[in-house]
C-alpha positions as CSV (number, residue, x, y, z in Angstrom):
1,M,-116.5,-161.5,108.8
2,K,-118.1,-158.4,107.1
3,K,-119.0,-158.8,103.5
4,V,-117.6,-155.7,101.3
5,V,-120.0,-154.9,98.4
6,H,-118.5,-152.5,95.9
7,L,-120.9,-150.4,94.0
8,F,-119.8,-148.8,90.5
9,I,-121.9,-146.1,89.1
10,N,-121.4,-145.1,85.3
11,L,-122.2,-141.5,85.4
12,K,-121.9,-141.2,81.6
13,N,-125.4,-143.2,81.4
14,N,-127.1,-142.3,84.7
15,G,-129.6,-140.2,82.9
16,I,-127.3,-137.1,82.6
17,M,-127.2,-135.7,79.1
18,R,-123.9,-134.7,77.8
19,Q,-123.4,-130.9,76.8
20,I,-122.9,-132.0,73.0
21,E,-126.3,-133.9,73.2
22,K,-128.0,-130.6,74.6
23,Q,-126.9,-128.7,72.1
24,M,-127.6,-131.2,69.4
25,L,-131.2,-131.5,70.6
26,A,-131.5,-127.8,70.9
27,A,-130.5,-127.5,67.1
28,V,-132.9,-130.2,66.1
29,K,-135.9,-128.5,68.0
30,E,-134.7,-125.1,66.4
31,R,-134.5,-126.7,63.2
32,R,-130.9,-125.2,62.5
33,N,-127.6,-126.6,61.3
34,W,-124.9,-127.3,63.9
35,R,-121.8,-129.2,64.4
36,S,-119.6,-130.0,67.2
37,G,-116.7,-132.7,67.1
38,N,-118.1,-135.9,65.7
39,T,-121.8,-134.9,65.7
40,E,-123.7,-132.9,63.1
41,V,-127.5,-131.6,62.6
42,T,-128.3,-130.6,59.1
43,V,-131.6,-129.0,58.3
44,R,-132.7,-128.6,54.4
45,T,-135.9,-127.1,53.1
46,D,-137.6,-128.7,50.1
47,N,-139.3,-127.0,47.2
48,Y,-142.6,-127.1,49.2
49,G,-141.1,-125.3,52.3
50,C,-140.9,-128.3,54.5
51,K,-138.1,-129.0,56.7
52,H,-136.0,-132.2,56.6
53,V,-133.6,-132.6,59.9
54,E,-130.6,-135.2,59.7
55,V,-128.4,-136.1,62.6
56,R,-125.1,-137.6,61.9
57,L,-122.4,-139.2,64.0
58,H,-119.0,-139.8,62.6
59,D,-120.8,-138.8,59.1
60,N,-123.1,-141.7,59.5
61,L,-126.9,-140.8,59.3
62,I,-128.4,-142.0,62.6
63,F,-131.6,-140.0,62.6
64,K,-133.9,-138.3,60.2
65,Q,-137.0,-136.5,60.4
66,N,-139.6,-135.2,57.7
67,D,-141.6,-132.5,59.0
68,A,-144.0,-132.4,55.9
69,E,-144.9,-136.3,56.7
70,D,-144.6,-135.9,60.5
71,S,-142.4,-138.9,60.3
72,A,-139.1,-139.7,62.0
73,E,-136.8,-142.7,61.8
74,F,-133.5,-143.9,63.3
75,T,-130.7,-146.4,62.9
76,L,-127.7,-147.5,64.6
77,A,-125.9,-147.1,61.2
78,G,-124.0,-150.5,61.8
79,W,-122.5,-149.2,65.0
80,N,-124.1,-150.4,68.3
81,T,-121.9,-148.3,70.4
82,P,-122.4,-146.5,73.7
83,T,-122.1,-143.1,71.7
84,T,-124.5,-143.9,69.1
85,R,-127.2,-145.1,71.7
86,S,-126.5,-142.2,73.8
87,R,-127.0,-139.6,70.9
88,L,-130.3,-141.5,70.1
89,R,-131.4,-141.4,73.8
90,A,-130.9,-137.7,74.0
91,L,-133.3,-137.4,71.1
92,G,-136.0,-139.3,73.2
93,I,-135.3,-142.7,71.5
94,K,-135.4,-145.5,74.1
95,V,-132.6,-147.7,72.7
96,Y,-130.3,-149.7,74.9
97,Q,-128.2,-152.7,75.0
98,R,-128.5,-156.1,76.7
99,D,-126.4,-159.2,76.3
100,F,-124.6,-157.3,73.5
101,S,-127.6,-156.9,71.5
102,A,-129.4,-153.6,70.8
103,Y,-133.1,-152.9,71.8
104,Y,-135.8,-150.3,71.2
105,N,-138.8,-150.1,73.4
106,G,-138.1,-153.6,74.5
107,R,-137.7,-155.2,71.1
108,F,-134.5,-156.6,69.5
109,I,-133.4,-154.2,66.7
110,Y,-130.8,-154.7,64.1
111,K,-127.8,-152.3,63.9
112,T,-128.3,-151.6,60.2
113,D,-132.1,-151.3,59.8
114,W,-134.2,-148.2,60.0
115,Y,-136.9,-147.9,62.7
116,S,-139.8,-145.5,63.0
117,C,-139.9,-143.2,66.1
118,D,-141.6,-140.1,67.5
119,T,-140.9,-136.8,65.9
120,I,-139.2,-134.0,67.7
121,K,-141.1,-130.9,68.1
C-alpha cells in the first residue's frame, strides 16, 4: 500500500511580495505620499526640514520613521493578522506568528505595543 502525502504551499507567504506591498515600500523609500486600497503612506516635513514617514493599514498606524533621529518603530496595532504581518515584512520587519502568538526576531511581542526596528533608507 502506497502512502500519499499531500503538500500545500501557501503562495501568499512564500517570500513573494504583493504588488501593493512593492508600491508601499517604494513610497516609503522615496518619501512620498501614497494610498491604495487599505494601505497608506504619509510623509510630512517638520519645521526643521526632517521627514516623518507613517504607514497605515485600515487607518491604523503600524509603522513610523523619523529621519531626523534615524529611528523607526512598528506595532501590530492590536491586529495580529496575516495582512498586518505581511505589510510589516514587506518593510523588512521580520514578524511572524507561531501558536497564535506574534514574534519579532524570535521574541514574543504584544499586539498593541511599539517596537524599535531598522530604518528604511
